[in-house]
N, C-alpha and C positions, 0 to 999 in steps of 0.2 A: 577548396573542397577536401583536399587531402588532410589539411590541418583539422577540419571539422570532423572528418571520419576517424582520425587517430584519437582526437579528444573524446569522441563519443564511445569508441570501443574501450578505451582505458577508463573513462568515467563510468560506463556501464558495468565494467568488471568491479570497480570500487563499490558501487551501489550493491551489486550482487554479493560481494564479499561481506559487506555490512549486514545484508539480509541473512546470510548464513550465520554470522556471529550472533545476531539477535535471536533468530529462531531456533538454531540448533546448538551451537557451542555455548552460548550464555543462557539459553532457554528463558528469555525475557517474556515470552508470550504464554507461559504456563497458565496464568490466570484465565486465559481465554479458551483453555482446553483441559479442564481439570479431570481428575480420575475419580471414579466411583467404584467401589467393590461390587456393586450391583449391576455392572455394565452388561454382563452376559444375559441376565434375566430381563433387563430393560430392552436390550436389542432384540431378544426373542419376542417380547411382547409387541414392540414396534413393528417387527417384520410381519406380524399377523394382522396388524390394524392399519398400516399406512402403505401407500405407494410412494415411490421416490418423489421428493419435493421438500419445500420449506413450509413449516407450519407455525402459526402464531396461536397460542392457547391462553385464554379462551378467545373464541372468535365466533362470528355468525356465518351461516351458509352464504354462498355467493349472491343469492337474490333476496337477501333479507331487507326488510324495509328500514328506513331511517329510525323509526320508532323502536324496532327490534334491536338495532345496533345501540341506540341510546340506553335502552333498558339493560342490555348486557354490560355496557360500560359502567353504569351506576351500580349494578350488582357485583361487579368485579373489583371495585375499589377496596384496597387493603387485603386482597386475597392473592394467593400464588398465581404466577403466570410463567410461561415458558416459550422459547423459540426452539423448534426442532428442525434441524437441517438433515433430513433422512436420505441416505443413499443405499441402494440395494446391494451394491458390491464395492469393496474397497480395492482400488488399483494401487498396488504397492510398487509398481515400476516408476522409478523417479527420473529416468533418462529424459523423456520428452518434456516433463515438467521443468527440469533444470534448463534445457535448451530454450523453452518458451520463456522462462523467467529471465534468463540472460538476454535474450533478444529484446524482450520488453524493456529491460533496463537500458540497453544500448539505444533503442529508439527514443526513450524518454530523454536521455542525455543529448541525443542528436537534436531533438526538438528544442531543448534548452540552449544548445550551442547556436542553433539558428536564430533564436531570439537574442542571444547575447551578441552575436556578430552583426545582425541587422540593426540592433539597438545601439551599436557603437559603444558597448561596454568595453573599455580598453585598458582598465587597470585592475590589479589584483583585488582591491577592496570592493570595487563595484561588482565584479564577477562573483566574488564570495557572497556578498550581500544579496545579490539576485538569486543565487543558488539556494541559499538558506530561506529566502522569501518564498521561492517556488515550493520548497519542502514544507514550509509551514502552511502555505495555501492548500497544498494537497492534504495535509492533516486536517485542516478545518473543513474541507469539502466533504470528505467521506468519513474517516474514523470519528471525528468529533461530532459531526452532524448526526451520525448514526448513534453515537453515545447519548446524545441529548434525548433521543426518543426511546432507545432500547437499552440504555444503561449497560452497554457491552463491556465486559471486563477487559482489562489489559490496556486501557486508554493511555496510561503513562508510557508503556512500551511503544505504543503507536506514535506518541509524541516524540519520544527519543529517536525512533527510527526515522521519522521525518526530518528532524533537525540534524542528528549525527550523520546519517547517510548522505544527505544533501550538502552538509558542511564539508565532509571529507571529499566529496565530488567537487565542490566549489573550490576547495584548496587546490586540487589538481587543475581544474579549469582555469582558475586565477593565475596559476603559475604558467600553464601551457599557452593559454590564449592571449595573455598580456605580454608575452615575450616580445621584445622590440623587433620590429620588422626593419630590414634595411631601407634607408631612405631612397627616394626616386633618383636623387642625384648620384648616390653611390652605385645604384643598380645600372644607370646609364653609362657611367665611367668604367664599369667593369667589363 
């Protein structure tokens, strides 16, 4: 239990540090949050027309018939479209977000450690391969599946995050979890 806890905390810090590098220091996710000089006028317009929520444009009202949905889909082909994630207030306090992010990373690595230790992954290469595989699976599950439908910008940064972050964590876990344990005979004689 102690080994798994130490592995999870250090691994979570490694993932958290990679996320900081990717999002802040290296700014790899800039394509997913571009700047427009019209931002003030756009926000002023949105604030008078939207309530907080996520919007897909163009779209049909909630109770539209299948025929109405099909008609809009046909009329929208080749035309502009947008996804708006509108919030009424920006919270600039980062403290709680940083704590929640770090705790999430530690929990993810703890779950990976549980799988590794229950699955008897006992050598560096197997642990590293499993860690990178989990990272790649997480990329395929959300960022890539979302990209397929919504063409979200920044997909290559998401791929890099999934591989690099989990590979760095896998190097740590491979080193730490595959360390040789004393044999039962040595433990009894001591």
